[in-house]
C-alpha positions in Angstrom: -12.5 -8.4 -11.2 -12.8 -6.4 -14.9 -15.9 -6.9 -17.1 -13.3 -8.9 -18.8 -12.1 -11.0 -16.6 -15.4 -11.8 -15.1 -16.7 -12.9 -18.7 -13.7 -15.1 -18.4 -14.3 -16.7 -15.2 -18.0 -17.5 -16.0 -16.7 -18.7 -19.4 -14.7 -21.5 -17.5 -17.1 -22.3 -15.3 -19.5 -22.8 -18.0 -17.0 -25.6 -19.5 -16.9 -26.7 -16.0 -20.2 -27.6 -15.5 -20.7 -28.3 -19.2 -18.1 -31.2 -18.5 -19.9 -32.9 -15.8 -23.1 -32.3 -16.9 -21.6 -34.5 -20.1 -19.4 -37.3 -18.1 -23.2 -37.8 -16.1 -25.6 -38.3 -19.0 -23.1 -40.6 -21.2 -24.6 -43.6 -22.0 -20.4 -45.1 -21.6 -17.9 -44.4 -20.1 -14.6 -45.2 -21.8 -10.8 -44.2 -22.4 -11.4 -41.3 -25.2 -14.3 -39.9 -23.5 -12.3 -39.3 -19.8 -9.1 -38.0 -21.2 -11.6 -35.7 -23.0 -13.6 -34.8 -19.5 -9.5 -33.7 -17.8 -8.4 -31.7 -20.2 -11.7 -29.8 -20.3 -11.4 -29.6 -16.7 -8.4 -28.6 -16.7 -9.4 -26.6 -19.1 -11.7 -24.7 -17.3 -10.2 -24.1 -14.6 -6.8 -22.7 -16.1 -9.7 -20.0 -17.7 -10.6 -19.4 -14.1 -7.1 -18.5 -12.8 -6.3 -16.1 -15.6 -9.3 -14.3 -14.2 -7.6 -14.2 -11.0 -4.4 -13.5 -11.8 -4.9 -11.2 -14.8 -3.1 -7.6 -13.8 -6.2 -6.0 -14.2 -8.1 -7.7 -11.4 -5.1 -7.7 -9.8 -4.9 -3.7 -9.6 -8.7 -3.6 -8.9 -7.3 -5.1 -5.5 -5.9 -1.4 -4.8 -8.1 1.2 -6.4 -7.2 4.5 -4.8 -9.3 5.3 -1.8 -11.0 8.7 -1.1 -9.4 10.8 1.2 -11.1 13.7 2.9 -8.7 17.0 3.1 -7.3 19.6 1.3 -4.0 19.8 -0.4 -1.8 21.8 1.4 2.4 22.0 3.0 3.8 23.5 6.4 7.6 23.5 6.7 8.9 24.6 10.1 10.4 27.9 9.4 12.6 27.2 12.5 14.7 24.9 10.2 17.5 26.2 7.6 17.6 26.6 4.6 19.7 23.7 3.7 17.0 21.6 5.1 14.3 22.4 4.4 15.3 23.2 0.9 16.6 19.0 1.6 12.6 18.3 2.8 10.6 20.2 0.4 13.1 17.9 -1.7 12.1 14.7 -1.2 9.1 15.0 0.2 8.3 15.7 -3.2 9.8 13.5 -4.7 7.8 10.7 -2.4 4.8 12.3 -2.9 4.9 12.8 -6.3 7.2 9.1 -7.7 5.2 6.3 -5.0 1.7 6.2 -4.3 2.2 8.2 -0.9 -1.1 11.1 0.0 0.2 12.3 2.8 3.8 12.7 4.9 4.9 14.2 8.5 8.5 14.2 9.5 8.7 14.6 13.4 11.2 15.8 14.8 12.9 16.4 18.4 8.7 16.8 20.1 7.3 19.0 17.1 6.3 18.2 13.8 8.3 20.1 11.4 7.0 18.7 7.9 3.0 17.6 7.0 2.3 17.7 3.1 -0.1 16.7 0.5 -3.3 15.5 1.8 -4.3 17.5 5.3 -5.7 15.8 8.3 -6.6 17.6 11.4 -3.0 18.0 13.1 -1.7 18.1 16.1 0.3 14.7 15.5 1.4 12.3 18.8 3.8 9.9 18.4 2.0 6.4 20.4 2.5 2.6 20.5 4.1 2.1 17.1 5.9 4.6 16.6 7.4 3.8 19.3 7.5 -0.5 17.9 9.1 1.4 15.5 11.6 3.0 17.8 12.3 -0.1 20.0 12.7 -1.9 16.6 14.8 0.4 14.7 13.7 -0.2 11.5 10.5 0.3 9.0 7.1 -0.6 9.8 5.4 -1.3 6.7 1.1 -1.2 7.4 0.0 -2.4 4.0 -3.7 -2.0 5.3 -4.7 -0.3 8.7 -8.5 -1.6 8.8 -6.2 -5.0 10.5 -4.7 -2.5 13.0 -6.2 -1.8 16.5 -4.2 1.2 17.2 -4.4 2.4 13.8 -6.0 5.6 15.2 -2.9 6.4 16.4 -2.1 8.6 12.9 -6.0 9.7 12.6 -4.2 13.1 12.5 -2.3 12.8 9.8 -5.1 12.1 8.1 -8.4 10.1 9.5 -8.1 7.1 7.4 -5.0 6.4 6.2 -5.2 2.7 3.7 -1.6 2.0 4.4 1.1 3.7 6.2 5.0 3.1 6.7 7.0 4.2 9.7 10.3 4.9 10.4 12.6 5.8 13.5 15.1 8.5 12.7 16.8 7.3 15.5 15.8 8.0 19.0 14.7 11.9 18.3 11.5 11.0 15.9 9.8 10.0 13.0 8.8 9.9 9.6 5.3 8.5 8.8 4.2 8.1 4.8 0.5 7.6 4.9 -0.3 5.4 1.0 -3.9 6.7 -1.4 -4.9 3.0 -0.9 -4.3 -1.2 0.6 -1.3 -2.6 0.1 -0.1 0.2 -2.2 3.9 0.5 -1.4 6.4 -1.7 -4.0 9.1 -2.7 -2.2 11.8 -0.4 -3.9 8.8 2.2 -2.2 10.3 1.6 0.8 14.1 1.9 -0.3 14.2 4.8 -1.8 11.7 6.0 1.6 14.0 4.8 3.9 17.2 5.9 2.5 15.4 9.0 1.8 15.7 8.9 5.9 18.3 7.7 6.9 20.2 10.7 4.6 17.6 13.3 6.3 18.7 11.6 9.9 22.0 12.5 9.5 22.2 15.8 7.7 19.7 17.0 10.9 22.1 15.9 13.2 25.1 17.5 11.5 22.8 20.7 11.1 22.8 21.3 14.9 
């Protein structure tokens, strides 16, 4: 919550407190006083709601985390140039046009792309990736702290706040790590899934 939002919130509390105080110590309770008290109470509640729902307050809930690691890129040199260019273009766009901080593509039991902030490496897909494969759809981990098995992705980058995991049929996954919790919008998810489907088709057709 920003300083401005805090001032609005405490102003609402002050008005509410004065309203209650005025009501308790009034010598005579009449309809006019009751109407005024109700209006004052409504006003104070509205002020408190405004402080919580303001854009600046909402933005602070997903401030970027400090992630440890160096920026880098690795693309498997054994894949053909057309696929390399597609992977390079797509990963660059996802890392710049969305709140993503890191990206990994795993195909046919090996990593073919690591890009963004890089962790220790040696990624091995486990239960959450297998769940995405079984589901044959996107898994969105908006806040990884809520997932006990999140350490599956520590080799990509430790303490990733959020993740998108999408299966490449039965042969791999595309994994996108976010810079903060709840940072990916529905639009980001649709673009991520659409590009991943395109990549899967290209990978299969290139064989």
